[in-house]
mmCIF file of the N, C-alpha and C atoms, coordinates in Angstrom:
data_MODEL
# 
_entry.id   MODEL 
# 
loop_
_atom_site.group_PDB 
_atom_site.id 
_atom_site.type_symbol 
_atom_site.label_atom_id 
_atom_site.label_alt_id 
_atom_site.label_comp_id 
_atom_site.label_asym_id 
_atom_site.label_entity_id 
_atom_site.label_seq_id 
_atom_site.pdbx_PDB_ins_code 
_atom_site.Cartn_x 
_atom_site.Cartn_y 
_atom_site.Cartn_z 
_atom_site.occupancy 
_atom_site.B_iso_or_equiv 
_atom_site.pdbx_formal_charge 
_atom_site.auth_seq_id 
_atom_site.auth_comp_id 
_atom_site.auth_asym_id 
_atom_site.auth_atom_id 
_atom_site.pdbx_PDB_model_num 
ATOM 1   N N  . MET A 1 1  ? -18.493 -18.995 -104.240 1.00 0.00 ? 1  MET A N  1 
ATOM 2   C CA . MET A 1 1  ? -19.491 -18.511 -104.789 1.00 0.00 ? 1  MET A CA 1 
ATOM 3   C C  . MET A 1 1  ? -19.229 -19.245 -105.931 1.00 0.00 ? 1  MET A C  1 
ATOM 4   N N  . LYS A 1 2  ? -20.603 -20.147 -106.415 1.00 0.00 ? 2  LYS A N  1 
ATOM 5   C CA . LYS A 1 2  ? -20.422 -20.517 -107.841 1.00 0.00 ? 2  LYS A CA 1 
ATOM 6   C C  . LYS A 1 2  ? -21.920 -20.082 -108.491 1.00 0.00 ? 2  LYS A C  1 
ATOM 7   N N  . LEU A 1 3  ? -21.487 -19.756 -109.795 1.00 0.00 ? 3  LEU A N  1 
ATOM 8   C CA . LEU A 1 3  ? -22.497 -19.287 -110.634 1.00 0.00 ? 3  LEU A CA 1 
ATOM 9   C C  . LEU A 1 3  ? -22.947 -20.411 -111.370 1.00 0.00 ? 3  LEU A C  1 
ATOM 10  N N  . LEU A 1 4  ? -24.431 -19.991 -111.612 1.00 0.00 ? 4  LEU A N  1 
ATOM 11  C CA . LEU A 1 4  ? -24.783 -21.047 -113.056 1.00 0.00 ? 4  LEU A CA 1 
ATOM 12  C C  . LEU A 1 4  ? -25.668 -19.547 -113.992 1.00 0.00 ? 4  LEU A C  1 
ATOM 13  N N  . LEU A 1 5  ? -25.060 -19.743 -115.035 1.00 0.00 ? 5  LEU A N  1 
ATOM 14  C CA . LEU A 1 5  ? -25.409 -18.812 -116.265 1.00 0.00 ? 5  LEU A CA 1 
ATOM 15  C C  . LEU A 1 5  ? -26.465 -19.772 -116.940 1.00 0.00 ? 5  LEU A C  1 
ATOM 16  N N  . ASP A 1 6  ? -27.552 -18.718 -117.270 1.00 0.00 ? 6  ASP A N  1 
ATOM 17  C CA . ASP A 1 6  ? -28.483 -18.937 -117.931 1.00 0.00 ? 6  ASP A CA 1 
ATOM 18  C C  . ASP A 1 6  ? -28.372 -19.267 -119.426 1.00 0.00 ? 6  ASP A C  1 
ATOM 19  N N  . GLU A 1 7  ? -29.256 -19.914 -120.088 1.00 0.00 ? 7  GLU A N  1 
ATOM 20  C CA . GLU A 1 7  ? -29.207 -19.765 -121.453 1.00 0.00 ? 7  GLU A CA 1 
ATOM 21  C C  . GLU A 1 7  ? -28.744 -18.940 -122.400 1.00 0.00 ? 7  GLU A C  1 
ATOM 22  N N  . ASN A 1 8  ? -29.004 -17.755 -122.041 1.00 0.00 ? 8  ASN A N  1 
ATOM 23  C CA . ASN A 1 8  ? -29.005 -16.061 -122.656 1.00 0.00 ? 8  ASN A CA 1 
ATOM 24  C C  . ASN A 1 8  ? -27.547 -15.809 -122.382 1.00 0.00 ? 8  ASN A C  1 
ATOM 25  N N  . LEU A 1 9  ? -26.594 -16.361 -121.156 1.00 0.00 ? 9  LEU A N  1 
ATOM 26  C CA . LEU A 1 9  ? -25.298 -16.318 -121.528 1.00 0.00 ? 9  LEU A CA 1 
ATOM 27  C C  . LEU A 1 9  ? -24.437 -17.169 -121.907 1.00 0.00 ? 9  LEU A C  1 
ATOM 28  N N  . SER A 1 10 ? -23.635 -16.764 -122.436 1.00 0.00 ? 10 SER A N  1 
ATOM 29  C CA . SER A 1 10 ? -22.538 -17.856 -123.253 1.00 0.00 ? 10 SER A CA 1 
ATOM 30  C C  . SER A 1 10 ? -21.733 -18.759 -122.330 1.00 0.00 ? 10 SER A C  1 
ATOM 31  N N  . ARG A 1 11 ? -21.979 -20.246 -123.064 1.00 0.00 ? 11 ARG A N  1 
ATOM 32  C CA . ARG A 1 11 ? -21.185 -21.235 -122.327 1.00 0.00 ? 11 ARG A CA 1 
ATOM 33  C C  . ARG A 1 11 ? -19.426 -20.919 -122.231 1.00 0.00 ? 11 ARG A C  1 
ATOM 34  N N  . ARG A 1 12 ? -19.180 -19.826 -123.285 1.00 0.00 ? 12 ARG A N  1 
ATOM 35  C CA . ARG A 1 12 ? -17.602 -19.101 -123.600 1.00 0.00 ? 12 ARG A CA 1 
ATOM 36  C C  . ARG A 1 12 ? -17.104 -18.588 -122.652 1.00 0.00 ? 12 ARG A C  1 
ATOM 37  N N  . ILE A 1 13 ? -17.866 -18.068 -121.559 1.00 0.00 ? 13 ILE A N  1 
ATOM 38  C CA . ILE A 1 13 ? -17.741 -17.456 -120.646 1.00 0.00 ? 13 ILE A CA 1 
ATOM 39  C C  . ILE A 1 13 ? -16.672 -18.177 -119.436 1.00 0.00 ? 13 ILE A C  1 
ATOM 40  N N  . VAL A 1 14 ? -17.695 -19.340 -119.443 1.00 0.00 ? 14 VAL A N  1 
ATOM 41  C CA . VAL A 1 14 ? -17.284 -20.432 -117.772 1.00 0.00 ? 14 VAL A CA 1 
ATOM 42  C C  . VAL A 1 14 ? -16.004 -20.300 -117.539 1.00 0.00 ? 14 VAL A C  1 
ATOM 43  N N  . PRO A 1 15 ? -14.995 -20.705 -118.879 1.00 0.00 ? 15 PRO A N  1 
ATOM 44  C CA . PRO A 1 15 ? -13.278 -20.715 -118.621 1.00 0.00 ? 15 PRO A CA 1 
ATOM 45  C C  . PRO A 1 15 ? -13.006 -19.598 -117.851 1.00 0.00 ? 15 PRO A C  1 
ATOM 46  N N  . PHE A 1 16 ? -13.315 -18.419 -118.305 1.00 0.00 ? 16 PHE A N  1 
ATOM 47  C CA . PHE A 1 16 ? -13.183 -16.799 -117.986 1.00 0.00 ? 16 PHE A CA 1 
ATOM 48  C C  . PHE A 1 16 ? -13.157 -16.715 -116.922 1.00 0.00 ? 16 PHE A C  1 
ATOM 49  N N  . ILE A 1 17 ? -14.205 -17.252 -115.676 1.00 0.00 ? 17 ILE A N  1 
ATOM 50  C CA . ILE A 1 17 ? -14.764 -17.044 -114.172 1.00 0.00 ? 17 ILE A CA 1 
ATOM 51  C C  . ILE A 1 17 ? -14.319 -17.891 -113.473 1.00 0.00 ? 17 ILE A C  1 
ATOM 52  N N  . GLN A 1 18 ? -13.805 -19.143 -113.824 1.00 0.00 ? 18 GLN A N  1 
ATOM 53  C CA . GLN A 1 18 ? -13.523 -20.022 -113.114 1.00 0.00 ? 18 GLN A CA 1 
ATOM 54  C C  . GLN A 1 18 ? -12.908 -19.662 -111.826 1.00 0.00 ? 18 GLN A C  1 
ATOM 55  N N  . ASP A 1 19 ? -11.232 -18.751 -111.998 1.00 0.00 ? 19 ASP A N  1 
ATOM 56  C CA . ASP A 1 19 ? -10.440 -18.341 -111.460 1.00 0.00 ? 19 ASP A CA 1 
ATOM 57  C C  . ASP A 1 19 ? -11.124 -17.760 -110.066 1.00 0.00 ? 19 ASP A C  1 
ATOM 58  N N  . SER A 1 20 ? -12.175 -17.035 -110.153 1.00 0.00 ? 20 SER A N  1 
ATOM 59  C CA . SER A 1 20 ? -13.053 -16.090 -109.395 1.00 0.00 ? 20 SER A CA 1 
ATOM 60  C C  . SER A 1 20 ? -14.665 -16.663 -108.617 1.00 0.00 ? 20 SER A C  1 
ATOM 61  N N  . TYR A 1 21 ? -14.632 -17.574 -109.619 1.00 0.00 ? 21 TYR A N  1 
ATOM 62  C CA . TYR A 1 21 ? -16.161 -18.269 -109.438 1.00 0.00 ? 21 TYR A CA 1 
ATOM 63  C C  . TYR A 1 21 ? -15.974 -19.816 -109.938 1.00 0.00 ? 21 TYR A C  1 
ATOM 64  N N  . PRO A 1 22 ? -15.180 -20.740 -108.924 1.00 0.00 ? 22 PRO A N  1 
ATOM 65  C CA . PRO A 1 22 ? -14.700 -21.980 -109.087 1.00 0.00 ? 22 PRO A CA 1 
ATOM 66  C C  . PRO A 1 22 ? -16.264 -22.816 -108.842 1.00 0.00 ? 22 PRO A C  1 
ATOM 67  N N  . GLY A 1 23 ? -16.088 -23.987 -109.995 1.00 0.00 ? 23 GLY A N  1 
ATOM 68  C CA . GLY A 1 23 ? -17.301 -24.943 -110.050 1.00 0.00 ? 23 GLY A CA 1 
ATOM 69  C C  . GLY A 1 23 ? -18.628 -24.172 -110.605 1.00 0.00 ? 23 GLY A C  1 
ATOM 70  N N  . SER A 1 24 ? -18.103 -22.652 -111.212 1.00 0.00 ? 24 SER A N  1 
ATOM 71  C CA . SER A 1 24 ? -19.564 -22.243 -112.015 1.00 0.00 ? 24 SER A CA 1 
ATOM 72  C C  . SER A 1 24 ? -19.590 -22.972 -113.256 1.00 0.00 ? 24 SER A C  1 
ATOM 73  N N  . THR A 1 25 ? -20.947 -22.890 -113.782 1.00 0.00 ? 25 THR A N  1 
ATOM 74  C CA . THR A 1 25 ? -21.213 -23.673 -115.226 1.00 0.00 ? 25 THR A CA 1 
ATOM 75  C C  . THR A 1 25 ? -22.341 -22.703 -115.706 1.00 0.00 ? 25 THR A C  1 
ATOM 76  N N  . GLN A 1 26 ? -22.462 -23.364 -116.973 1.00 0.00 ? 26 GLN A N  1 
ATOM 77  C CA . GLN A 1 26 ? -23.808 -22.770 -117.833 1.00 0.00 ? 26 GLN A CA 1 
ATOM 78  C C  . GLN A 1 26 ? -24.811 -23.564 -118.155 1.00 0.00 ? 26 GLN A C  1 
ATOM 79  N N  . VAL A 1 27 ? -25.910 -23.582 -118.442 1.00 0.00 ? 27 VAL A N  1 
ATOM 80  C CA . VAL A 1 27 ? -27.304 -24.413 -118.233 1.00 0.00 ? 27 VAL A CA 1 
ATOM 81  C C  . VAL A 1 27 ? -27.123 -25.407 -119.114 1.00 0.00 ? 27 VAL A C  1 
ATOM 82  N N  . ALA A 1 28 ? -26.118 -25.248 -120.521 1.00 0.00 ? 28 ALA A N  1 
ATOM 83  C CA . ALA A 1 28 ? -26.233 -26.145 -121.808 1.00 0.00 ? 28 ALA A CA 1 
ATOM 84  C C  . ALA A 1 28 ? -25.360 -27.042 -121.602 1.00 0.00 ? 28 ALA A C  1 
ATOM 85  N N  . LEU A 1 29 ? -24.201 -27.067 -120.523 1.00 0.00 ? 29 LEU A N  1 
ATOM 86  C CA . LEU A 1 29 ? -23.127 -27.755 -120.139 1.00 0.00 ? 29 LEU A CA 1 
ATOM 87  C C  . LEU A 1 29 ? -23.562 -28.731 -118.965 1.00 0.00 ? 29 LEU A C  1 
ATOM 88  N N  . ILE A 1 30 ? -24.878 -28.366 -118.193 1.00 0.00 ? 30 ILE A N  1 
ATOM 89  C CA . ILE A 1 30 ? -25.277 -29.592 -117.784 1.00 0.00 ? 30 ILE A CA 1 
ATOM 90  C C  . ILE A 1 30 ? -26.288 -30.373 -118.479 1.00 0.00 ? 30 ILE A C  1 
ATOM 91  N N  . CYS A 1 31 ? -26.742 -29.879 -119.721 1.00 0.00 ? 31 CYS A N  1 
ATOM 92  C CA . CYS A 1 31 ? -27.815 -30.555 -119.865 1.00 0.00 ? 31 CYS A CA 1 
ATOM 93  C C  . CYS A 1 31 ? -29.192 -30.151 -119.804 1.00 0.00 ? 31 CYS A C  1 
ATOM 94  N N  . MET A 1 32 ? -29.319 -28.528 -119.423 1.00 0.00 ? 32 MET A N  1 
ATOM 95  C CA . MET A 1 32 ? -30.458 -28.416 -119.117 1.00 0.00 ? 32 MET A CA 1 
ATOM 96  C C  . MET A 1 32 ? -31.137 -27.177 -120.154 1.00 0.00 ? 32 MET A C  1 
ATOM 97  N N  . GLU A 1 33 ? -30.633 -27.098 -121.025 1.00 0.00 ? 33 GLU A N  1 
ATOM 98  C CA . GLU A 1 33 ? -31.236 -26.073 -122.036 1.00 0.00 ? 33 GLU A CA 1 
ATOM 99  C C  . GLU A 1 33 ? -32.397 -25.940 -122.739 1.00 0.00 ? 33 GLU A C  1 
ATOM 100 N N  . GLN A 1 34 ? -33.149 -27.070 -122.592 1.00 0.00 ? 34 GLN A N  1 
ATOM 101 C CA . GLN A 1 34 ? -34.836 -27.264 -122.778 1.00 0.00 ? 34 GLN A CA 1 
ATOM 102 C C  . GLN A 1 34 ? -35.574 -27.134 -121.447 1.00 0.00 ? 34 GLN A C  1 
ATOM 103 N N  . ALA A 1 35 ? -34.717 -27.279 -120.727 1.00 0.00 ? 35 ALA A N  1 
ATOM 104 C CA . ALA A 1 35 ? -35.613 -27.305 -118.912 1.00 0.00 ? 35 ALA A CA 1 
ATOM 105 C C  . ALA A 1 35 ? -36.567 -25.995 -119.046 1.00 0.00 ? 35 ALA A C  1 
ATOM 106 N N  . ASP A 1 36 ? -37.403 -25.859 -117.971 1.00 0.00 ? 36 ASP A N  1 
ATOM 107 C CA . ASP A 1 36 ? -38.153 -24.511 -117.854 1.00 0.00 ? 36 ASP A CA 1 
ATOM 108 C C  . ASP A 1 36 ? -37.388 -23.494 -116.585 1.00 0.00 ? 36 ASP A C  1 
ATOM 109 N N  . ASP A 1 37 ? -37.470 -22.512 -116.962 1.00 0.00 ? 37 ASP A N  1 
ATOM 110 C CA . ASP A 1 37 ? -36.887 -21.581 -115.550 1.00 0.00 ? 37 ASP A CA 1 
ATOM 111 C C  . ASP A 1 37 ? -37.264 -22.046 -113.891 1.00 0.00 ? 37 ASP A C  1 
ATOM 112 N N  . LYS A 1 38 ? -38.472 -22.340 -113.912 1.00 0.00 ? 38 LYS A N  1 
ATOM 113 C CA . LYS A 1 38 ? -38.549 -22.947 -112.671 1.00 0.00 ? 38 LYS A CA 1 
ATOM 114 C C  . LYS A 1 38 ? -37.835 -24.051 -112.465 1.00 0.00 ? 38 LYS A C  1 
ATOM 115 N N  . THR A 1 39 ? -37.334 -25.177 -113.037 1.00 0.00 ? 39 THR A N  1 
ATOM 116 C CA . THR A 1 39 ? -36.723 -26.612 -112.989 1.00 0.00 ? 39 THR A CA 1 
ATOM 117 C C  . THR A 1 39 ? -35.249 -25.885 -112.748 1.00 0.00 ? 39 THR A C  1 
ATOM 118 N N  . ILE A 1 40 ? -34.628 -24.976 -113.802 1.00 0.00 ? 40 ILE A N  1 
ATOM 119 C CA . ILE A 1 40 ? -33.487 -24.611 -113.523 1.00 0.00 ? 40 ILE A CA 1 
ATOM 120 C C  . ILE A 1 40 ? -33.017 -24.099 -112.250 1.00 0.00 ? 40 ILE A C  1 
ATOM 121 N N  . ARG A 1 41 ? -34.000 -22.630 -111.632 1.00 0.00 ? 41 ARG A N  1 
ATOM 122 C CA . ARG A 1 41 ? -34.042 -22.231 -110.486 1.00 0.00 ? 41 ARG A CA 1 
ATOM 123 C C  . ARG A 1 41 ? -33.844 -23.140 -109.185 1.00 0.00 ? 41 ARG A C  1 
ATOM 124 N N  . GLN A 1 42 ? -34.545 -24.247 -109.419 1.00 0.00 ? 42 GLN A N  1 
ATOM 125 C CA . GLN A 1 42 ? -34.636 -25.458 -108.341 1.00 0.00 ? 42 GLN A CA 1 
ATOM 126 C C  . GLN A 1 42 ? -33.470 -25.704 -108.141 1.00 0.00 ? 42 GLN A C  1 
ATOM 127 N N  . TYR A 1 43 ? -32.742 -26.319 -109.486 1.00 0.00 ? 43 TYR A N  1 
ATOM 128 C CA . TYR A 1 43 ? -31.435 -26.860 -109.675 1.00 0.00 ? 43 TYR A CA 1 
ATOM 129 C C  . TYR A 1 43 ? -30.491 -26.043 -109.119 1.00 0.00 ? 43 TYR A C  1 
ATOM 130 N N  . ALA A 1 44 ? -30.530 -24.930 -109.160 1.00 0.00 ? 44 ALA A N  1 
ATOM 131 C CA . ALA A 1 44 ? -29.530 -23.763 -108.809 1.00 0.00 ? 44 ALA A CA 1 
ATOM 132 C C  . ALA A 1 44 ? -29.621 -23.749 -107.168 1.00 0.00 ? 44 ALA A C  1 
ATOM 133 N N  . ILE A 1 45 ? -30.910 -23.602 -106.779 1.00 0.00 ? 45 ILE A N  1 
ATOM 134 C CA . ILE A 1 45 ? -30.938 -23.981 -105.424 1.00 0.00 ? 45 ILE A CA 1 
ATOM 135 C C  . ILE A 1 45 ? -30.826 -24.916 -104.570 1.00 0.00 ? 45 ILE A C  1 
ATOM 136 N N  . ASP A 1 46 ? -30.885 -26.001 -105.078 1.00 0.00 ? 46 ASP A N  1 
ATOM 137 C CA . ASP A 1 46 ? -30.500 -27.368 -104.831 1.00 0.00 ? 46 ASP A CA 1 
ATOM 138 C C  . ASP A 1 46 ? -29.000 -27.919 -104.628 1.00 0.00 ? 46 ASP A C  1 
ATOM 139 N N  . ASN A 1 47 ? -28.560 -27.061 -105.845 1.00 0.00 ? 47 ASN A N  1 
ATOM 140 C CA . ASN A 1 47 ? -26.674 -27.315 -105.634 1.00 0.00 ? 47 ASN A CA 1 
ATOM 141 C C  . ASN A 1 47 ? -26.284 -26.308 -105.376 1.00 0.00 ? 47 ASN A C  1 
ATOM 142 N N  . GLY A 1 48 ? -26.344 -25.271 -104.969 1.00 0.00 ? 48 GLY A N  1 
ATOM 143 C CA . GLY A 1 48 ? -25.796 -24.189 -104.289 1.00 0.00 ? 48 GLY A CA 1 
ATOM 144 C C  . GLY A 1 48 ? -25.070 -23.072 -104.792 1.00 0.00 ? 48 GLY A C  1 
ATOM 145 N N  . TYR A 1 49 ? -25.935 -23.093 -105.970 1.00 0.00 ? 49 TYR A N  1 
ATOM 146 C CA . TYR A 1 49 ? -25.450 -21.989 -107.652 1.00 0.00 ? 49 TYR A CA 1 
ATOM 147 C C  . TYR A 1 49 ? -26.168 -20.875 -106.901 1.00 0.00 ? 49 TYR A C  1 
ATOM 148 N N  . VAL A 1 50 ? -25.409 -19.862 -107.751 1.00 0.00 ? 50 VAL A N  1 
ATOM 149 C CA . VAL A 1 50 ? -26.608 -18.219 -107.399 1.00 0.00 ? 50 VAL A CA 1 
ATOM 150 C C  . VAL A 1 50 ? -26.786 -18.564 -109.458 1.00 0.00 ? 50 VAL A C  1 
ATOM 151 N N  . MET A 1 51 ? -28.256 -18.148 -109.660 1.00 0.00 ? 51 MET A N  1 
ATOM 152 C CA . MET A 1 51 ? -28.606 -17.608 -110.890 1.00 0.00 ? 51 MET A CA 1 
ATOM 153 C C  . MET A 1 51 ? -28.035 -16.693 -111.693 1.00 0.00 ? 51 MET A C  1 
ATOM 154 N N  . THR A 1 52 ? -27.651 -16.799 -112.535 1.00 0.00 ? 52 THR A N  1 
ATOM 155 C CA . THR A 1 52 ? -27.235 -15.378 -113.456 1.00 0.00 ? 52 THR A CA 1 
ATOM 156 C C  . THR A 1 52 ? -28.265 -15.433 -114.499 1.00 0.00 ? 52 THR A C  1 
ATOM 157 N N  . THR A 1 53 ? -28.671 -13.962 -114.831 1.00 0.00 ? 53 THR A N  1 
ATOM 158 C CA . THR A 1 53 ? -29.330 -14.539 -116.346 1.00 0.00 ? 53 THR A CA 1 
ATOM 159 C C  . THR A 1 53 ? -29.305 -13.371 -116.639 1.00 0.00 ? 53 THR A C  1 
ATOM 160 N N  . LYS A 1 54 ? -29.794 -12.866 -118.111 1.00 0.00 ? 54 LYS A N  1 
ATOM 161 C CA . LYS A 1 54 ? -30.249 -11.356 -118.489 1.00 0.00 ? 54 LYS A CA 1 
ATOM 162 C C  . LYS A 1 54 ? -31.571 -10.760 -118.781 1.00 0.00 ? 54 LYS A C  1 
ATOM 163 N N  . ASP A 1 55 ? -32.453 -12.602 -118.249 1.00 0.00 ? 55 ASP A N  1 
ATOM 164 C CA . ASP A 1 55 ? -34.046 -12.182 -118.345 1.00 0.00 ? 55 ASP A CA 1 
ATOM 165 C C  . ASP A 1 55 ? -34.678 -11.164 -117.032 1.00 0.00 ? 55 ASP A C  1 
ATOM 166 N N  . ALA A 1 56 ? -35.355 -10.104 -117.526 1.00 0.00 ? 56 ALA A N  1 
ATOM 167 C CA . ALA A 1 56 ? -35.728 -9.315  -116.634 1.00 0.00 ? 56 ALA A CA 1 
ATOM 168 C C  . ALA A 1 56 ? -36.777 -10.212 -115.753 1.00 0.00 ? 56 ALA A C  1 
ATOM 169 N N  . ASP A 1 57 ? -37.366 -10.761 -116.466 1.00 0.00 ? 57 ASP A N  1 
ATOM 170 C CA . ASP A 1 57 ? -38.641 -11.702 -115.815 1.00 0.00 ? 57 ASP A CA 1 
ATOM 171 C C  . ASP A 1 57 ? -38.600 -12.607 -114.940 1.00 0.00 ? 57 ASP A C  1 
ATOM 172 N N  . TYR A 1 58 ? -37.075 -12.988 -114.775 1.00 0.00 ? 58 TYR A N  1 
ATOM 173 C CA . TYR A 1 58 ? -36.661 -14.540 -114.120 1.00 0.00 ? 58 TYR A CA 1 
ATOM 174 C C  . TYR A 1 58 ? -37.161 -14.300 -112.588 1.00 0.00 ? 58 TYR A C  1 
# 
């Protein structure tokens, strides 16, 4: 499983989770920090990511 961390989760986490979740990344690292939630969600679906966020309304 690979995770896509939302912009509210630090990109500095990514190196620490690579052993458990290889291929994981963060929204800013794929240049999507200005994208809306719907676009980010669709990117996650299309690319086999599990979306990870702290937003209660996601």
